[in-house]
MIDOSE-1310 file (N, C-alpha, C; in nm, 2 decimals, decimal comma, always signed):
residues 287
mnkl	+7,12/-1,49/-5,81/+6,97/-1,50/-5,81/+6,87/-1,36/-5,79; +6,78/-1,33/-5,91/+6,73/-1,23/-5,90/+6,64/-1,20/-5,80; +6,57/-1,06/-5,79/+6,50/-1,07/-5,66/+6,36/-1,12/-5,65; +6,33/-1,16/-5,77/+6,17/-1,21/-5,78/+6,17/-1,39/-5,75
llgl	+6,28/-1,45/-5,81/+6,33/-1,56/-5,74/+6,36/-1,60/-5,61; +6,43/-1,51/-5,57/+6,46/-1,49/-5,42/+6,37/-1,48/-5,34; +6,27/-1,41/-5,37/+6,13/-1,38/-5,32/+6,06/-1,51/-5,29; +6,07/-1,61/-5,41/+5,98/-1,73/-5,40/+6,04/-1,81/-5,31
vllt	+6,18/-1,83/-5,28/+6,22/-1,90/-5,18/+6,22/-1,85/-5,05; +6,20/-1,71/-5,02/+6,18/-1,69/-4,89/+6,02/-1,69/-4,85; +5,96/-1,69/-4,96/+5,81/-1,75/-4,93/+5,81/-1,87/-4,84; +5,87/-1,99/-4,85/+5,87/-2,10/-4,80/+5,90/-2,09/-4,64
aiea	+5,96/-1,97/-4,61/+6,02/-1,93/-4,45/+5,87/-1,87/-4,41; +5,79/-1,82/-4,44/+5,66/-1,75/-4,40/+5,59/-1,86/-4,37; +5,58/-1,97/-4,39/+5,49/-2,08/-4,39/+5,48/-2,11/-4,23; +5,61/-2,11/-4,18/+5,67/-2,17/-4,04/+5,56/-2,10/-3,92
tspn	+5,52/-1,96/-3,97/+5,48/-1,89/-3,86/+5,32/-1,85/-3,89; +5,27/-1,92/-4,02/+5,14/-1,93/-4,06/+5,06/-1,98/-3,96; +4,92/-1,93/-3,94/+4,81/-1,98/-3,85/+4,80/-2,10/-3,93; +4,78/-2,13/-4,06/+4,75/-2,25/-4,14/+4,84/-2,37/-4,11
aehg	+4,96/-2,36/-4,02/+5,04/-2,46/-3,99/+5,00/-2,55/-3,88; +4,88/-2,52/-3,81/+4,84/-2,61/-3,69/+4,75/-2,70/-3,75; +4,78/-2,84/-3,74/+4,69/-2,96/-3,79/+4,59/-2,98/-3,68; +4,65/-3,01/-3,53/+4,56/-3,04/-3,43/+4,50/-3,18/-3,46
nkkl	+4,39/-3,20/-3,46/+4,34/-3,36/-3,50/+4,22/-3,37/-3,60; +4,26/-3,30/-3,72/+4,21/-3,26/-3,82/+4,24/-3,41/-3,89; +4,13/-3,45/-3,98/+4,15/-3,58/-4,05/+4,27/-3,53/-4,17; +4,35/-3,65/-4,17/+4,46/-3,63/-4,29/+4,40/-3,62/-4,42
nike	+4,47/-3,54/-4,51/+4,42/-3,54/-4,65/+4,50/-3,66/-4,75; +4,43/-3,68/-4,83/+4,50/-3,79/-4,91/+4,48/-3,73/-5,05; +4,57/-3,76/-5,15/+4,58/-3,70/-5,28/+4,56/-3,80/-5,37; +4,50/-3,79/-5,52/+4,44/-3,89/-5,62/+4,52/-3,83/-5,73
vvhk	+4,59/-3,88/-5,80/+4,66/-3,83/-5,92/+4,56/-3,86/-6,01; +4,49/-3,76/-6,11/+4,40/-3,79/-6,21/+4,44/-3,78/-6,35; +4,54/-3,69/-6,35/+4,60/-3,67/-6,48/+4,75/-3,64/-6,49; +4,81/-3,66/-6,59/+4,96/-3,62/-6,63/+4,98/-3,55/-6,74
ysnt	+5,07/-3,45/-6,73/+5,10/-3,36/-6,85/+5,22/-3,36/-6,87; +5,26/-3,32/-7,01/+5,43/-3,32/-7,06/+5,41/-3,25/-7,18; +5,53/-3,20/-7,22/+5,55/-3,14/-7,34/+5,70/-3,15/-7,37; +5,76/-3,11/-7,50/+5,91/-3,15/-7,52/+5,98/-3,00/-7,50
nsme	+5,94/-2,89/-7,52/+6,03/-2,78/-7,52/+5,90/-2,67/-7,48; +5,93/-2,56/-7,39/+5,84/-2,49/-7,35/+5,90/-2,36/-7,32; +5,81/-2,25/-7,30/+5,87/-2,10/-7,25/+5,73/-2,05/-7,19; +5,77/-1,96/-7,11/+5,68/-1,86/-7,01/+5,73/-1,75/-6,99
finf	+5,61/-1,65/-6,98/+5,64/-1,50/-6,90/+5,52/-1,52/-6,78; +5,58/-1,47/-6,67/+5,50/-1,46/-6,55/+5,49/-1,31/-6,51; +5,40/-1,26/-6,53/+5,39/-1,11/-6,47/+5,31/-1,10/-6,33; +5,38/-1,04/-6,26/+5,37/-1,03/-6,12/+5,33/-0,88/-6,07
iavd	+5,17/-0,85/-6,08/+5,12/-0,72/-6,06/+5,09/-0,68/-5,90; +5,13/-0,60/-5,84/+5,11/-0,59/-5,72/+4,97/-0,50/-5,70; +4,87/-0,55/-5,62/+4,72/-0,49/-5,59/+4,70/-0,50/-5,46; +4,61/-0,41/-5,43/+4,53/-0,38/-5,29/+4,51/-0,52/-5,27
mskv	+4,51/-0,58/-5,14/+4,49/-0,70/-5,11/+4,34/-0,71/-5,10; +4,25/-0,59/-5,06/+4,09/-0,59/-5,09/+4,04/-0,64/-5,19; +4,13/-0,63/-5,30/+4,08/-0,65/-5,42/+4,07/-0,79/-5,47; +4,14/-0,89/-5,40/+4,16/-1,04/-5,42/+4,13/-1,12/-5,30
rhlv	+4,12/-1,05/-5,21/+4,07/-1,13/-5,07/+3,96/-1,21/-5,09; +3,86/-1,17/-5,13/+3,72/-1,21/-5,16/+3,71/-1,33/-5,24; +3,81/-1,34/-5,34/+3,80/-1,40/-5,42/+3,87/-1,55/-5,38; +3,95/-1,54/-5,27/+4,03/-1,66/-5,23/+3,99/-1,72/-5,11
pdey	+3,95/-1,84/-5,10/+3,90/-1,90/-4,94/+3,99/-1,86/-4,83; +3,91/-1,86/-4,74/+3,98/-1,83/-4,61/+4,12/-1,89/-4,56; +4,09/-2,01/-4,58/+4,21/-2,12/-4,57/+4,36/-2,08/-4,62; +4,34/-2,01/-4,72/+4,49/-1,97/-4,80/+4,49/-1,83/-4,77
ilap	+4,64/-1,82/-4,73/+4,71/-1,68/-4,70/+4,77/-1,61/-4,80; +4,71/-1,49/-4,81/+4,78/-1,44/-4,92/+4,91/-1,37/-4,91; +5,02/-1,40/-5,04/+5,18/-1,38/-4,98/+5,18/-1,22/-5,01; +5,24/-1,12/-4,93/+5,23/-1,00/-4,95/+5,35/-0,96/-5,09
assl	+5,31/-0,84/-5,13/+5,41/-0,81/-5,26/+5,53/-0,79/-5,22; +5,55/-0,73/-5,10/+5,70/-0,73/-5,03/+5,79/-0,84/-5,02; +5,72/-0,96/-5,04/+5,80/-1,10/-5,05/+5,87/-1,12/-5,15; +5,82/-1,07/-5,29/+5,88/-1,09/-5,40/+5,97/-0,95/-5,44
gvgr	+5,94/-0,86/-5,37/+6,00/-0,72/-5,39/+5,92/-0,66/-5,50; +5,83/-0,69/-5,52/+5,71/-0,61/-5,64/+5,64/-0,51/-5,58; +5,62/-0,50/-5,42/+5,52/-0,41/-5,39/+5,54/-0,41/-5,24; +5,41/-0,37/-5,18/+5,44/-0,34/-5,02/+5,36/-0,44/-4,96
ddqa	+5,38/-0,46/-4,80/+5,33/-0,54/-4,73/+5,19/-0,54/-4,73; +5,12/-0,45/-4,77/+4,96/-0,46/-4,77/+4,89/-0,46/-4,91; +4,97/-0,54/-5,00/+4,96/-0,56/-5,14/+4,96/-0,69/-5,18; +4,88/-0,74/-5,24/+4,90/-0,87/-5,30/+4,98/-0,88/-5,43
ifgi	+4,98/-1,02/-5,48/+5,08/-1,04/-5,61/+4,98/-1,12/-5,68; +4,93/-1,02/-5,80/+4,81/-1,09/-5,89/+4,92/-1,14/-6,01; +4,90/-1,25/-6,06/+5,00/-1,34/-6,13/+4,91/-1,36/-6,27; +5,00/-1,33/-6,37/+4,94/-1,41/-6,51/+5,08/-1,47/-6,57
asfq	+5,06/-1,61/-6,59/+5,15/-1,66/-6,66/+5,11/-1,70/-6,80; +5,20/-1,65/-6,90/+5,17/-1,71/-7,04/+5,28/-1,82/-7,08; +5,22/-1,92/-7,14/+5,28/-2,05/-7,16/+5,26/-2,12/-7,28; +5,37/-2,15/-7,34/+5,37/-2,22/-7,48/+5,45/-2,33/-7,45
gfhp	+5,39/-2,46/-7,49/+5,46/-2,59/-7,51/+5,45/-2,64/-7,62; +5,52/-2,73/-7,66/+5,53/-2,79/-7,79/+5,50/-2,95/-7,79; +5,45/-2,99/-7,86/+5,41/-3,15/-7,87/+5,33/-3,21/-7,71; +5,26/-3,13/-7,68/+5,19/-3,16/-7,54/+5,11/-3,29/-7,53
svdg	+5,12/-3,35/-7,45/+5,05/-3,48/-7,41/+4,96/-3,48/-7,27; +4,87/-3,55/-7,27/+4,78/-3,58/-7,15/+4,77/-3,74/-7,14; +4,83/-3,77/-7,03/+4,82/-3,91/-6,98/+4,90/-4,02/-7,08; +5,03/-3,92/-7,14/+5,09/-4,00/-7,21/+5,06/-3,99/-7,35
rrtk	+4,93/-3,94/-7,40/+4,89/-3,96/-7,55/+4,89/-3,78/-7,59; +4,97/-3,78/-7,71/+4,96/-3,64/-7,76/+4,82/-3,59/-7,79; +4,82/-3,44/-7,76/+4,68/-3,39/-7,79/+4,67/-3,32/-7,94; +4,58/-3,27/-7,96/+4,53/-3,23/-8,11/+4,62/-3,10/-8,15
vekq	+4,69/-3,04/-8,08/+4,76/-2,91/-8,14/+4,90/-2,94/-8,11; +4,99/-2,87/-8,20/+5,13/-2,88/-8,19/+5,19/-2,80/-8,10; +5,12/-2,67/-8,07/+5,18/-2,60/-7,97/+5,04/-2,54/-7,87; +5,08/-2,57/-7,75/+4,96/-2,56/-7,66/+5,01/-2,43/-7,57
iaid	+4,91/-2,34/-7,57/+4,90/-2,22/-7,51/+4,83/-2,22/-7,39; +4,89/-2,19/-7,27/+4,80/-2,15/-7,18/+4,80/-2,03/-7,10; +4,71/-1,94/-7,06/+4,72/-1,84/-6,97/+4,66/-1,88/-6,85; +4,73/-1,89/-6,76/+4,70/-1,90/-6,63/+4,70/-1,77/-6,52
igvv	+4,57/-1,75/-6,46/+4,56/-1,62/-6,38/+4,53/-1,67/-6,26; +4,58/-1,58/-6,15/+4,56/-1,62/-6,01/+4,64/-1,53/-5,90; +4,64/-1,56/-5,80/+4,71/-1,47/-5,70/+4,83/-1,55/-5,62; +4,94/-1,51/-5,59/+5,06/-1,56/-5,51/+5,01/-1,60/-5,35
iqep	+5,02/-1,71/-5,30/+4,97/-1,77/-5,18/+5,11/-1,80/-5,09; +5,07/-1,79/-4,97/+5,19/-1,85/-4,87/+5,16/-2,01/-4,88; +5,26/-2,10/-4,85/+5,25/-2,23/-4,89/+5,14/-2,29/-4,78; +5,04/-2,35/-4,83/+4,92/-2,39/-4,73/+4,99/-2,50/-4,64
seas	+4,93/-2,55/-4,52/+4,99/-2,60/-4,42/+4,98/-2,77/-4,47; +4,87/-2,77/-4,57/+4,85/-2,94/-4,62/+4,96/-2,94/-4,75; +5,02/-2,88/-4,77/+5,13/-2,90/-4,88/+5,22/-3,00/-4,84; +5,27/-2,99/-4,72/+5,39/-3,08/-4,69/+5,33/-3,22/-4,66
elgl	+5,20/-3,22/-4,59/+5,13/-3,36/-4,58/+5,11/-3,43/-4,72; +5,09/-3,34/-4,82/+5,03/-3,42/-4,96/+5,15/-3,39/-5,06; +5,28/-3,40/-5,00/+5,40/-3,40/-5,07/+5,43/-3,29/-5,17; +5,35/-3,17/-5,13/+5,37/-3,03/-5,24/+5,44/-2,94/-5,18
sfpg	+5,52/-2,96/-5,05/+5,60/-2,86/-5,03/+5,76/-2,87/-5,06; +5,81/-2,76/-5,14/+5,94/-2,75/-5,22/+6,00/-2,63/-5,18; +6,12/-2,63/-5,15/+6,21/-2,51/-5,12/+6,19/-2,42/-5,28; +6,16/-2,31/-5,22/+6,13/-2,21/-5,34/+6,04/-2,23/-5,43
afqg	+5,96/-2,30/-5,39/+5,84/-2,35/-5,50/+5,73/-2,23/-5,53; +5,68/-2,21/-5,65/+5,55/-2,10/-5,66/+5,44/-2,15/-5,64; +5,36/-2,10/-5,52/+5,25/-2,13/-5,45/+5,12/-2,04/-5,48; +5,04/-2,08/-5,56/+4,95/-1,99/-5,59/+4,78/-2,04/-5,60
ylfq	+4,68/-1,96/-5,56/+4,55/-1,97/-5,59/+4,49/-1,95/-5,73; +4,44/-2,04/-5,81/+4,39/-2,05/-5,94/+4,28/-1,96/-5,94; +4,25/-1,86/-6,04/+4,14/-1,81/-6,05/+4,06/-1,85/-6,22; +4,13/-1,86/-6,30/+4,12/-1,92/-6,45/+4,25/-1,93/-6,51
iftn	+4,19/-2,03/-6,61/+4,30/-2,09/-6,72/+4,23/-2,08/-6,87; +4,29/-2,01/-6,94/+4,24/-2,01/-7,08/+4,36/-2,08/-7,16; +4,30/-2,17/-7,27/+4,40/-2,25/-7,32/+4,36/-2,28/-7,46; +4,44/-2,30/-7,57/+4,38/-2,36/-7,71/+4,40/-2,47/-7,72
dkvy	+4,40/-2,59/-7,64/+4,39/-2,72/-7,61/+4,31/-2,76/-7,57; +4,19/-2,84/-7,63/+4,07/-2,87/-7,59/+4,10/-3,01/-7,49; +4,19/-3,09/-7,55/+4,20/-3,20/-7,45/+4,23/-3,16/-7,33; +4,36/-3,06/-7,33/+4,37/-3,03/-7,19/+4,28/-2,97/-7,12
adsl	+4,21/-2,85/-7,18/+4,11/-2,80/-7,11/+4,02/-2,90/-7,05; +3,97/-3,03/-7,14/+3,84/-3,12/-7,07/+3,90/-3,18/-6,99; +4,03/-3,21/-6,98/+4,07/-3,29/-6,85/+4,09/-3,20/-6,72; +4,09/-3,08/-6,73/+4,10/-2,98/-6,61/+3,94/-2,97/-6,57
hrsd	+3,86/-2,93/-6,68/+3,72/-2,91/-6,65/+3,63/-3,01/-6,56; +3,68/-3,16/-6,56/+3,62/-3,26/-6,51/+3,68/-3,26/-6,36; +3,77/-3,20/-6,34/+3,83/-3,17/-6,17/+3,81/-3,05/-6,14; +3,70/-2,97/-6,19/+3,65/-2,85/-6,11/+3,76/-2,72/-6,14
ipvq	+3,85/-2,75/-6,21/+3,95/-2,63/-6,23/+3,86/-2,55/-6,34; +3,86/-2,42/-6,34/+3,81/-2,28/-6,41/+3,90/-2,26/-6,51; +3,85/-2,35/-6,63/+3,92/-2,34/-6,76/+3,83/-2,31/-6,86; +3,85/-2,23/-6,96/+3,79/-2,21/-7,07/+3,87/-2,23/-7,20
fnsh	+3,84/-2,33/-7,28/+3,88/-2,34/-7,42/+3,86/-2,25/-7,51; +3,97/-2,20/-7,57/+3,96/-2,07/-7,66/+4,08/-2,07/-7,77; +4,03/-2,08/-7,90/+4,10/-2,11/-8,02/+4,16/-1,94/-8,07; +4,12/-1,88/-8,00/+4,17/-1,73/-8,04/+4,26/-1,67/-7,94
ityq	+4,36/-1,75/-7,94/+4,47/-1,69/-7,86/+4,61/-1,67/-7,95; +4,68/-1,55/-7,99/+4,81/-1,53/-8,04/+4,92/-1,55/-7,94; +5,03/-1,59/-7,99/+5,15/-1,60/-7,92/+5,27/-1,58/-8,00; +5,30/-1,44/-8,02/+5,41/-1,40/-8,12/+5,54/-1,38/-8,02
remd	+5,63/-1,49/-8,07/+5,75/-1,46/-7,98/+5,89/-1,44/-8,07; +5,95/-1,32/-8,05/+6,04/-1,30/-8,11/+6,15/-1,27/-8,04; +6,23/-1,38/-7,99/+6,32/-1,39/-7,90/+6,42/-1,53/-7,92; +6,56/-1,47/-7,87/+6,66/-1,56/-7,89/+6,68/-1,66/-7,79
detg	+6,64/-1,81/-7,82/+6,61/-1,90/-7,74/+6,73/-1,91/-7,63; +6,87/-1,88/-7,69/+6,98/-1,92/-7,61/+7,00/-1,78/-7,52; +6,98/-1,67/-7,57/+7,01/-1,56/-7,48/+6,89/-1,50/-7,41; +6,77/-1,52/-7,45/+6,64/-1,48/-7,38/+6,62/-1,32/-7,40
vgnl	+6,69/-1,26/-7,50/+6,67/-1,15/-7,55/+6,57/-1,13/-7,66; +6,46/-1,04/-7,61/+6,38/-1,05/-7,73/+6,22/-1,00/-7,69; +6,13/-1,00/-7,77/+5,99/-0,98/-7,73/+5,88/-1,07/-7,73; +5,79/-1,08/-7,67/+5,66/-1,18/-7,68/+5,52/-1,07/-7,67
evvl	+5,44/-1,11/-7,77/+5,31/-1,03/-7,75/+5,21/-1,15/-7,77; +5,13/-1,14/-7,67/+5,02/-1,25/-7,64/+4,88/-1,18/-7,63; +4,80/-1,21/-7,71/+4,67/-1,15/-7,72/+4,56/-1,27/-7,71; +4,47/-1,22/-7,61/+4,36/-1,34/-7,57/+4,23/-1,27/-7,61
sala	+4,17/-1,34/-7,71/+4,04/-1,26/-7,74/+3,91/-1,34/-7,67; +3,87/-1,29/-7,57/+3,80/-1,38/-7,48/+3,65/-1,26/-7,43; +3,60/-1,21/-7,53/+3,51/-1,10/-7,49/+3,53/-1,01/-7,36; +3,47/-0,99/-7,26/+3,51/-0,92/-7,16/+3,63/-0,95/-7,07
aslk	+3,66/-1,10/-7,07/+3,79/-1,11/-7,04/+3,92/-1,11/-7,11; +3,92/-1,02/-7,21/+4,01/-1,02/-7,32/+4,15/-0,96/-7,25; +4,26/-1,01/-7,29/+4,38/-0,96/-7,26/+4,49/-0,94/-7,34; +4,59/-0,86/-7,30/+4,70/-0,87/-7,40/+4,81/-0,81/-7,34
fsdv	+4,93/-0,89/-7,37/+5,06/-0,89/-7,30/+5,15/-0,80/-7,38; +5,26/-0,71/-7,37/+5,37/-0,71/-7,45/+5,49/-0,73/-7,37; +5,56/-0,82/-7,36/+5,69/-0,84/-7,29/+5,81/-0,84/-7,34; +5,91/-0,80/-7,26/+6,04/-0,78/-7,31/+6,17/-0,84/-7,22
gtgy	+6,21/-0,94/-7,30/+6,30/-1,03/-7,23/+6,43/-0,94/-7,22; +6,52/-0,94/-7,13/+6,67/-0,88/-7,11/+6,78/-0,98/-7,10; +6,75/-1,09/-7,07/+6,86/-1,20/-7,10/+6,81/-1,32/-7,00; +6,88/-1,44/-7,04/+6,87/-1,55/-6,95/+6,97/-1,58/-6,86
apan	+6,99/-1,65/-6,77/+7,08/-1,73/-6,70/+7,03/-1,87/-6,66; +7,14/-1,95/-6,66/+7,07/-2,09/-6,61/+7,06/-2,08/-6,48; +6,97/-2,19/-6,44/+6,90/-2,20/-6,30/+6,86/-2,31/-6,26; +6,83/-2,34/-6,13/+6,79/-2,44/-6,09/+6,63/-2,47/-6,11
glqa	+6,58/-2,59/-6,10/+6,46/-2,63/-6,15/+6,36/-2,57/-6,06; +6,23/-2,55/-6,12/+6,15/-2,47/-6,07/+5,99/-2,57/-6,04; +5,93/-2,57/-5,90/+5,83/-2,63/-5,88/+5,71/-2,51/-5,86; +5,58/-2,54/-5,94/+5,49/-2,46/-5,93/+5,35/-2,52/-5,90
vfwh	+5,29/-2,46/-5,80/+5,17/-2,58/-5,75/+5,05/-2,46/-5,72; +4,93/-2,50/-5,78/+4,82/-2,42/-5,82/+4,71/-2,47/-5,76; +4,65/-2,41/-5,64/+4,55/-2,47/-5,58/+4,40/-2,40/-5,62; +4,29/-2,47/-5,61/+4,16/-2,46/-5,66/+4,07/-2,52/-5,57
ngpn	+3,98/-2,44/-5,50/+3,85/-2,49/-5,42/+3,75/-2,50/-5,52; +3,70/-2,60/-5,58/+3,60/-2,60/-5,70/+3,46/-2,64/-5,62; +3,35/-2,63/-5,67/+3,21/-2,65/-5,60/+3,21/-2,81/-5,55; +3,27/-2,89/-5,61/+3,26/-3,02/-5,57/+3,39/-3,09/-5,51
rksv	+3,49/-3,03/-5,53/+3,64/-3,08/-5,48/+3,76/-2,99/-5,49; +3,87/-3,02/-5,40/+3,98/-2,94/-5,42/+4,08/-3,01/-5,52; +4,12/-2,90/-5,59/+4,22/-2,98/-5,72/+4,34/-2,88/-5,73; +4,43/-2,97/-5,73/+4,60/-2,90/-5,74/+4,66/-2,90/-5,88
lhfq	+4,70/-2,82/-5,93/+4,79/-2,82/-6,05/+4,93/-2,84/-5,98; +5,01/-2,94/-6,02/+5,17/-2,93/-5,98/+5,23/-2,95/-6,11; +5,34/-2,87/-6,12/+5,46/-2,86/-6,25/+5,56/-2,88/-6,19; +5,66/-2,96/-6,24/+5,78/-2,97/-6,24/+5,86/-2,92/-6,34
ddli	+5,96/-2,84/-6,35/+6,05/-2,80/-6,44/+6,18/-2,82/-6,40; +6,26/-2,91/-6,45/+6,37/-2,98/-6,41/+6,49/-2,89/-6,47; +6,49/-2,86/-6,57/+6,61/-2,76/-6,64/+6,54/-2,65/-6,71; +6,56/-2,51/-6,65/+6,53/-2,39/-6,69/+6,64/-2,28/-6,71
kegn	+6,60/-2,20/-6,80/+6,68/-2,08/-6,79/+6,59/-1,95/-6,76; +6,63/-1,88/-6,70/+6,56/-1,75/-6,64/+6,61/-1,62/-6,66; +6,53/-1,55/-6,64/+6,59/-1,37/-6,66/+6,48/-1,29/-6,61; +6,52/-1,19/-6,60/+6,44/-1,08/-6,56/+6,35/-0,98/-6,71
aysq	+6,24/-0,94/-6,69/+6,19/-0,91/-6,75/+6,07/-0,80/-6,72; +6,03/-0,73/-6,83/+5,94/-0,62/-6,79/+5,82/-0,62/-6,88; +5,70/-0,58/-6,85/+5,57/-0,59/-6,95/+5,47/-0,49/-6,91; +5,40/-0,49/-7,00/+5,27/-0,42/-7,02/+5,17/-0,49/-7,01
vyvr	+5,06/-0,49/-6,93/+4,95/-0,56/-6,93/+4,85/-0,51/-6,96; +4,75/-0,54/-7,08/+4,63/-0,47/-7,13/+4,50/-0,59/-7,06; +4,41/-0,46/-7,02/+4,27/-0,56/-6,99/+4,18/-0,44/-7,04; +4,06/-0,50/-7,04/+3,92/-0,43/-7,08/+3,89/-0,38/-6,96
sdgp	+3,85/-0,23/-7,01/+3,80/-0,15/-6,87/+3,69/-0,19/-6,81; +3,61/-0,28/-6,87/+3,48/-0,32/-6,81/+3,48/-0,47/-6,79; +3,62/-0,54/-6,80/+3,60/-0,67/-6,80/+3,67/-0,71/-6,64; +3,67/-0,83/-6,62/+3,65/-0,90/-6,50/+3,80/-0,85/-6,44
wani	+3,91/-0,83/-6,49/+4,04/-0,80/-6,44/+4,07/-0,65/-6,42; +4,03/-0,56/-6,47/+4,00/-0,43/-6,47/+4,01/-0,37/-6,31; +3,93/-0,40/-6,23/+3,91/-0,35/-6,11/+4,02/-0,41/-6,03; +4,09/-0,50/-6,05/+4,19/-0,57/-5,97/+4,33/-0,51/-6,02
vegg	+4,36/-0,48/-6,13/+4,49/-0,43/-6,18/+4,50/-0,29/-6,21; +4,41/-0,20/-6,18/+4,39/-0,06/-6,20/+4,43/+0,00/-6,09; +4,54/+0,06/-6,12/+4,61/+0,11/-5,99/+4,73/+0,04/-5,93; +4,74/-0,06/-5,99/+4,84/-0,15/-5,94/+4,97/-0,16/-6,03
gqgs	+5,07/-0,25/-6,00/+5,20/-0,29/-6,07/+5,26/-0,17/-6,03; +5,35/-0,12/-6,13/+5,44/-0,01/-6,12/+5,42/+0,10/-6,20; +5,25/+0,12/-6,20/+5,21/+0,25/-6,27/+5,14/+0,21/-6,40; +5,06/+0,32/-6,45/+4,99/+0,29/-6,55/+5,06/+0,32/-6,68
cssd	+5,04/+0,28/-6,79/+5,09/+0,33/-6,92/+5,00/+0,35/-7,05; +5,02/+0,39/-7,15/+4,92/+0,45/-7,22/+4,83/+0,34/-7,27; +4,70/+0,37/-7,30/+4,60/+0,27/-7,32/+4,63/+0,18/-7,46; +4,58/+0,08/-7,51/+4,61/+0,02/-7,63/+4,54/+0,13/-7,73
pvsg	+4,62/+0,18/-7,81/+4,53/+0,25/-7,95/+4,44/+0,20/-8,00; +4,42/+0,06/-8,04/+4,33/-0,01/-8,13/+4,22/-0,06/-8,05; +4,27/-0,12/-7,92/+4,14/-0,18/-7,87/+4,09/-0,04/-7,75; +4,18/+0,01/-7,70/+4,16/+0,10/-7,60/+4,15/+0,06/-7,47
ficv	+4,24/-0,08/-7,43/+4,24/-0,12/-7,31/+4,32/-0,06/-7,20; +4,31/-0,04/-7,10/+4,38/+0,00/-6,98/+4,50/-0,04/-6,99; +4,61/-0,01/-6,94/+4,75/-0,06/-6,92/+4,80/-0,04/-6,80; +4,89/-0,16/-6,75/+4,96/-0,12/-6,62/+5,11/-0,20/-6,64
qaps	+5,21/-0,15/-6,61/+5,35/-0,20/-6,57/+5,37/-0,29/-6,49; +5,45/-0,38/-6,53/+5,45/-0,48/-6,42/+5,61/-0,54/-6,43; +5,67/-0,61/-6,34/+5,78/-0,67/-6,34/+5,77/-0,84/-6,37; +5,84/-0,89/-6,45/+5,82/-1,00/-6,52/+5,93/-1,10/-6,49
lnlr	+5,93/-1,24/-6,50/+6,02/-1,34/-6,52/+6,00/-1,39/-6,67; +6,11/-1,43/-6,71/+6,09/-1,48/-6,85/+6,19/-1,61/-6,83; +6,10/-1,73/-6,86/+6,15/-1,88/-6,82/+6,15/-1,94/-6,97; +6,24/-2,02/-6,97/+6,26/-2,13/-7,07/+6,26/-2,28/-7,02
yptg	+6,22/-2,35/-7,10/+6,24/-2,48/-7,02/+6,28/-2,59/-7,15; +6,38/-2,61/-7,17/+6,45/-2,67/-7,30/+6,43/-2,81/-7,31; +6,38/-2,86/-7,20/+6,34/-3,02/-7,20/+6,21/-3,05/-7,19; +6,14/-2,91/-7,19/+6,00/-2,95/-7,17/+5,95/-2,93/-7,01
tkge	+5,83/-2,93/-6,95/+5,77/-2,95/-6,85/+5,68/-3,10/-6,81; +5,68/-3,15/-6,68/+5,61/-3,24/-6,66/+5,50/-3,19/-6,53; +5,37/-3,21/-6,57/+5,27/-3,18/-6,46/+5,19/-3,28/-6,43; +5,10/-3,27/-6,31/+4,99/-3,36/-6,28/+4,90/-3,27/-6,23
lliv	+4,75/-3,34/-6,23/+4,66/-3,26/-6,18/+4,58/-3,36/-6,05; +4,56/-3,33/-5,94/+4,58/-3,39/-5,83/+4,43/-3,37/-5,75; +4,34/-3,44/-5,73/+4,23/-3,41/-5,63/+4,27/-3,45/-5,47; +4,21/-3,37/-5,40/+4,25/-3,40/-5,26/+4,12/-3,41/-5,18
rkq	+4,15/-3,56/-5,09/+4,04/-3,56/-5,01/+4,08/-3,58/-4,88; +3,96/-3,56/-4,77/+3,99/-3,61/-4,64/+3,98/-3,74/-4,63; +4,08/-3,81/-4,56/+4,08/-3,95/-4,51/+4,00/-4,01/-4,43
């Protein structure tokens, strides 16, 4: 098991000593499934950028505890993990109905957190699960975007996302370039995969406290191939992500010669889901 995935397993042990673990006489949480998602075949790169905790702490409600970058082996105890996932899934469906795109692209941006105490109560506690607090999603799938927006998930529909993947599906060796054209929030990723190995399934749980409700995106990936990778992440110097990533990761790299975007280097995971992924959108309420 590589260091990043081992770190995800270790995160579940941290929760036992977390101050969030005290329930007391609080009202119990209940969940309502509002949408279900699926696709037939998909792939994903996840960039893990170590950043100063002070740069993201104010963006995350106090009830969530940031996971230290050291827990994934990507940084120090006093750093958080800014994560960006670049996903592509074929033949996407929302609530059992095909959406209007053949290839769904989604860029999920957030920060890794320790497992919230309510995760167990809601059936969202899994060994080795990836737990994150969600800042923003960009997607080229309007049906998917609309379903998220109605539940206070911060999402933007964007038809100007390019996903150029030149990678061998069996070996996981190759390159991926993703470009998001979204004005100040524009991003670019140059990712290099160094090989796949069979792995156990992966659970990913993304939390977000919206203005009207708390929402959770949960994805279950039963069959996966995973491998280490490395990436160069480019952001606009005047955009919302620049202050977070600048000076972080594994150091800076040359600015993009065309756009002038600043660049940081980051370790990544290269993931492939040969049988697709299954997901659900949940609303959390007090009983």
